[in-house]
Every structure is written in structure tokens, then in C-alpha cells.
N, C-alpha and C positions, 0 to 999 in steps of 0.2 A: 679768396674764392672769386672767380670771374663771373661775368654776367650769365654765361651759358650754364655753368654749374648751379647757379642760383635757380634758374628756370627749371632745370632738370629736377632739382630737389623739391621745388614747389609742386611740380607735376606728380612726382612719386608720392609725396605726402598727401596730396589730394586724393590720389587713387587708393592709397591705404585707408584713408578715412572713409571713402565711399564704400570700399569692400567691408570694412568693419561695421558701418552703418547698415549696409545691406544684410550682412550676416546676422546682426542683432534683430533687424526687422523680420528676417526669415525665421529666426528662432522663435520670435514672438508669435508668428503665424502658426508654426508647428505646435506650440503650446496651446494656442487658441483652438486648433484642430483637435488636439487631445482632450481639451475641456469640452468641446462640442460633442465629441464621440463618447464622453462619459467613461473614459477608460478606467479610471480608478473605481467607479461604481461597479463596473462589470468585473473588475479584478476582485473586489471585496466579495461580490456575490459568488464568483467562481470559487474562491477559497472556502466560503461557507458550504456551498454545494458539495465540494470535494470532501470536506471533513464529515459532513452528514452522511454522504453515501459510503464513505469508508467505515464509519462507526456502525452502519447497518448492513455492511457487506456480508456475503455468505461466510467469509473467513473470520468474522468478528467473534469475540468470546461468546456473546449471547447466542448468535446464530449457530455457532459450532456446537454449543451445549445442547441446543434444541435438536440438532440433526444427529450428533454423534454421542451425546451423553456426557461429553467433557470437552474442554479446550486445552489441548496439550497436557492433559493429565489433571487439569484444574476443574473444579465444579463450584457452583454458587455456595456450597457448604464448606468449601476450602477456606482456611484462615487467610489466604493470600488472594482471594477472589477479587476483592476491592482493589488491591494493588495491581492485579493483572489488568483490570479494566482501565486503571490509571495509566499504566505503561502503554496499553493499546491506544488510548487517547493521545498520548504524547507522540506515538508513532504516526497517527492520523494527521496531527498538526505538522509534524516534521515532513511527512510525505507531501502534504498539500502546500506547504510554504517553502518549497525548494527554490522558488524564484520570487524575489521581493517586488513590490510595486516600483521601486526605484529602478530595478533592473529592467522591468518591462517598459517603463517610460523611456529609458535610455535607448531601447531598441526602436521605439517610435521616433525619437528625436534623430537617431542616426539614419534610419531607413528613409523616412519622409524628408528629412533635412537634406540628405544627399541625393535622393531620387527624384525630388520634385523641385521645380523652380519656385521663386516667390510668386510669380504670376499664377502658376498652377495651384498653389496653396490658396491664393486669394480667390481664384475662380471656384474652388471647392467650398470655401467658406461662404461665398455668395450663393452657391447652389443650395446649401443647407437652410438658407433663409427663404427659399421658394417653397410652394406647396409640395412639390415632389420631394424636395430635400427634407422637409419636415416629416413627410410620410416615411421616408427611408429611415430617419432617426427613430420614429415611433415604434418600428418593429425590431429595434435592436435588442430590446429586453428578451423577447422570445428567441431570437437568433443567438444571442450570447449564452442563454441557458442551454440551448441545444448543443452548442459547441463545447461548453464546459462539461456537460454530461458525457459527451462523446470522448473527450480526452481524459476525463477522470476515470473512465472505465478501461481505458487502453494504455494509460501511461505506465512506464517501467518503474516499479517500486522496489527494485532489488536493494538499493542502498538503505532505504527506510526499513525494509524487511530484515536486513542484517542487524540494524539497530534494535528492532523488536526482539529478535532471537537472543541477542546479547543481554538485553535487560531481563528477559524472562529467565535466562540461565543463571542469573545472580540471586534468584529467590531461593527460599528454603526448599528442601526436598518435597516432592509432590505427595499428594495423598496416597496412602497404601491402597491396594485393591480392596474391594468390599469383602468383609469377613465372610459373608454368606457365600459369595462366589468362590472364595478360597476353600471354605469348608465343604461346599458341594463338590468341588473338584476332587478333594481328598477322599470323600465318601465314595465317589464313582471309581476312583483308582483302586481303593481298598476292595470294593466289591468285585471288580474284574480280576484284580490280582488274586484275591481269595478263591474265586471261581476256578482260575487256572491252576492254582495249587491243588485244590481238591480233585480236579480232573486228572492232573499228573499223578497224584497219589493213587487214585482209583485205577487208572489204566496201567501204570507201570509198577509202582511200589507194592500195592496190594496184591496184584496178580503174581508178581515175582515171589512174594512171601508165601502165597498159597501153593505155588509150584514147589518151593523149597520144602515146606512142611509135608507135602505129599511124597516128595522124594525120600525124605528122612523116614517117614512112616513106612513106606514101601521097603526101603533098604533094611531098616532095623527090624521090621516086622517079619521079613523072610528069615533073618538070622535067628530070631527067637522061635 
């Protein structure tokens, strides 16, 4: 290896070391930014808010029973009512935990790590240490709650809903209709059915028989 090759190798090695050092420092600053923004805290709050709002939503077992008198054929008196609520709770957790905190953090690392320079990150960190920066951080609780409520009400739940329907379909047959309702319906049908039979007999059969008897009496009466 000649002298020029040695010089080139030293320069390249120094550049790679500097890039690695800068990359590590930048990653540390992004992690510091994530910590200052309390991303995990808001993530955990968002999950809890999502689960709570789902469990009390209009389509939950309890709310559906209050409004419609049953939930997909189940009632609090059903033997599987407890299991229904358990399955719905699993659905709520599955729906609200579709993205883990690690997934969310990786988005922050990629987005801010690639979109901002190390100087930009440091300037932002310095800003959060000023009165204006601290004021900005102090309102994050309310802002984070508003955003979580917004998305929890509008997010697409088709996959989680499919899981809910599948689990409910595996339960025992649903409760039969109320005996009183069935009995009342039969009584009504019998009443109207009997009424129509009587009317038919009176209008057609009875009148026909009367005319037949009159004809026979007239015919044979004249012969006698």
C-alpha cells in the first residue's frame, strides 16, 4: 500500500466515524425529543380512552340492550351474557391496540430523524426549555385527549368488528323468543283465522245449504 492509498483510507475512515457519531448523536436527540413530548404517556392515555369509549359506545352490549331490548339476540338474563361482554371487551382491546407503542415510536424516529437536522432538533430542545416552550408542553394533555377522542370515534374498525362477529357466532344458540310473545301471536292468529272461517261458512256454505233445502222442498213438495 503506497502513501496515497494510506491517506485516502484514513480520510474515508474518519468520515465514516464522523457520520456514525453524528447519526448516534442525532438519534439521541430524537429520543430526547420523544421523551420531552411524553409520547408514551399520551399513547397509554389514548389506548385507555379508546377502550373506555368503545365499551360505552352505542353499539356495546349494555347500550344495545337498553335501546333495543337485546344485543344480537342476547340479554342480561341469557346464560352467555357474561361471555358476550367478555368477547366485546376483547374486541375493544384488539381494536384500540392495533398499533403498538414501538410502532409509534419508530414512526417518530424515522420521520424526525430523516426530516430534521441535528441542529434543528437541538434548537427545538432548547425551545422547550424557554417559557414559551414550557407553555406549549403544558397544553399537550388537553390537545392529546382531543385528538384521541377525534380518531377513536372515526377510525375504521372493520377488522376488529369481523373478529367480534366470529367470536359471537361460536357461542351457544341464542335465547328463544319470549313465550308470552309467541303465545300472544298464536292467539291473535287463531282469533282472526276463526273469524274468517265463521264468515266464510255464514256467507257461502250456510246460504248454499239453505237454497238447497228450499229447492228440494219445493221440488218434492209439488210432486206430492
